[in-house]
Residue, then its C-alpha position, 0 to 999 in steps of 0.5 A: m522567862g517573862t516572855t514565856r509566862t506571857m506566851e502562856i497566857l496567850v495561848g491559854a487565852f486563845m484557847a479558852a476563847g475558841f471552846v467558848a466559840l465552839f459550845f455556842l456553835s454547838m448549841r446553835v446547831s442543836n437548836l438549844s441556844a436561846g435565839g428568838d427573842g420571844n416577840g410574835y404571838a401564841l397558837t395552840a394545837r391539839f394532837d392525838n399523837i405527837g410522836s417525839l415533837k419536842v420543845r423548841a422544834p420548828v414550826s414552818m410552813a411551805g418550807v420556811r421557818l415562822g417560829r417554834v413550839e413553845a410548850i408542850g402540855f397534856d389534856q387529861d379531860a380530852y386526852q390530847a397533847v396541847v402544843t404551844m408555838r411561838i409564831d414571829a410577828a412577821y408572820d401575821r396573816l395566817p388564815t383561820d383554817t389553816f392546818a398543823n401537821i407534825y412531820t419528820a424532817g428526812l426518814l429518822g429526823e427531828q420531827y417538826v410542826g409543819l403549817d398549811p394554810g386555808g382560805s379564810p379572809d380571818y386570821l389567826h390572833d394571839g391566843d388562838q387554837i387551830e382547829h385542824t390538825q394531823s397528828a405524827l405518823v409513828l413508824e412502829q404503829m405503822v409497821g405494826q399495822f402491816l404485820f398485822s394486816k398481812a397476818q390477817e391475809g395469811s390466815q384466810 
């Protein structure tokens, strides 16, 4: 009877380890893990509309992830969203005239910040702001504008 009890304990421990591994895997896939050590430098950008951009969304250039969105705030004076991005320290040569866009991964995928390099010989540093931005394209607004323009054409 001692062997059966030992076997049950081993099976239970194996199952618990499997559930813990599954939990960490699901966190990694959903971008909620604590990946990233907080090193690097912070950049901010202002957008008129960020759509459904979330904290921890990727920041990428040419398809390569350079960092993540660290915080999203709202400027009550300018009525704009203020996005703070943490860029990995290895990518310390972004020109000062870099352009920040909010893109959607796929047709209905998650949103991310895409950076396009400028041609300035000077580089962005910790705490700098990206001046050139383009807001997210909101599908509902585009459909509404299309329908409104078609209604205008039909009434003439």
